[in-house]
C-alpha positions, 0 to 999 in steps of 0.5 A, spaced: 500 499 500 505 504 501 509 503 494 503 504 491 501 511 495 509 513 493 508 511 486 502 515 485 505 521 489 511 521 484 506 520 478 503 527 481 509 531 482 511 529 475 505 532 472 505 538 476 511 540 476 514 537 469 520 533 467 524 537 471 521 533 477 522 526 474 529 526 478 526 528 485 520 523 484 525 517 482 529 519 488 523 518 493 521 511 490 528 509 490 529 511 497 524 508 499 525 502 495 532 501 499 529 502 505 524 496 504 530 491 502 534 493 508 528 491 512 527 484 509 535 484 510 534 486 517 529 480 518 533 475 515 539 477 519 534 477 525 532 470 523 540 468 524 539 470 531 534 465 532 537 459 528 544 460 532 540 458 539 535 453 536 541 449 533 544 449 540 537 448 543 537 442 538 543 439 540 542 439 547 535 436 546 537 431 542 543 429 547 539 428 552 533 424 548 528 429 549 524 430 543 530 427 540 527 426 533 524 432 532 530 435 535 534 432 530 530 434 524 530 441 526 537 441 527 538 439 520 533 444 517 536 449 521 543 448 519 541 448 512 537 455 513 543 458 517 547 457 510 542 459 505 541 466 509 548 467 510 549 467 503 543 472 502 546 476 506 553 476 504 551 477 496 546 483 498 551 487 503 556 492 501 558 495 507 565 493 508 564 493 516 558 488 515 561 484 510 568 483 514 563 481 521 559 476 516 566 473 514 567 471 521 560 469 522 562 464 516 568 462 520 563 460 526 558 457 522 562 452 519 565 450 527 558 450 529 556 445 524 561 441 525 561 441 533 553 440 532 554 433 528 559 430 533 556 425 539 553 429 545 558 430 551 558 436 556 564 438 553 561 439 546 555 442 549 558 447 552 562 449 545 556 449 542 553 454 547 559 458 546 559 458 539 552 460 538 553 466 543 558 468 538 554 467 532 548 471 536 553 477 537 555 477 530 548 477 527 546 482 532 551 486 530 549 485 523 542 487 525 544 493 528 548 496 523 542 495 517 538 499 522 543 504 522 543 505 515 535 506 514 534 510 521 527 509 521 522 506 526 519 501 522 526 497 522 526 498 530 519 494 530 521 489 525 528 488 529 524 487 536 519 482 533 524 478 530 529 478 537 523 475 540 524 469 536 531 468 538 529 469 545 524 464 545 529 459 543 535 462 548 530 460 554 529 453 551 537 453 550 539 455 557 533 450 560 536 444 557 543 446 558 541 446 565 538 440 565 544 437 562 549 438 568 551 446 566 549 448 572 553 455 574 550 461 575 551 463 568 546 459 565 541 461 571 542 468 569 541 468 562 535 464 562 532 469 567 535 475 562 532 472 556 525 471 560 525 479 562 527 481 555 522 477 552 516 480 556 519 487 555 519 487 548 512 484 548 509 490 552 512 494 546 510 490 541 502 490 544 503 498 544 505 499 537 500 504 534 502 501 527 499 494 529 494 491 524 488 487 527 491 481 525 498 482 529 494 484 534 490 478 534 497 474 534 500 478 539 494 476 544 495 468 542 502 469 545 500 473 551 495 468 553 500 463 552 506 467 555 502 469 562 502 462 563 509 458 561 514 463 563 513 461 570 515 454 568 522 457 565 523 461 571 523 454 575 530 452 571 533 450 578 527 445 579 527 443 572 522 436 570 519 440 564 523 439 558 518 437 553 513 442 555 519 448 554 521 445 548 514 445 545 512 452 548 518 456 546 517 453 539 510 455 538 512 462 540 518 462 535 513 460 530 508 465 532 513 471 533 516 469 525 509 470 522 508 477 526 515 479 524 514 477 517 507 481 517 511 487 520 515 486 514 509 486 509 507 492 513 512 497 512 514 495 504 
């Protein structure tokens, strides 16, 4: 809708002001197109954050023989998706600083992929977690850098909605890490911080004035679920609910992925 509006405005400028306005009109359309393309790239880079956490989570779940069939299938699919998305980013971004960071992420991806296919051990589990943190940091840098290139509120909302996908998988990753025997303070702290960040961002998204009825409906579906399950997540030290955590965080991730896609479409 916004694309059509911009184009119609451009045509009006040409008719009213004459040929000299063609360049101005084209610049308006081009600028809008660049912003729309950048928002799509923010979504892709944002999804890489989620994949970094989901791959580690799936490795840990499969290693603990909890939802192992689903975890193994999801792990393989996530690795393929991670590599495919990375290729799109590498081919679409020309900024030298971002490209340099993407080169680092590519090396980390290779290590991540190799380690996640090895037999489960506590040492490998810790290595996978560490690699997932490096990849998360790199992907977040790409998202933040892309947002800086367009400097519009819409990119912030897309980035924030997309981050919710990652936080849901991060919660499951640290929950199962604790159950795997990685019971240090950092595991508990990271879990609680992820729950806190999700809650805060969820409230921001609920109050976003640009939300369509469909976006609000989907956010309210998550709201009803979140108000119940976040308490399970915070009981990480008590444990005992790994399957519920796996399924509910996957549900939230899937719903947030749909919502993020709706935001991308909204801001075209």
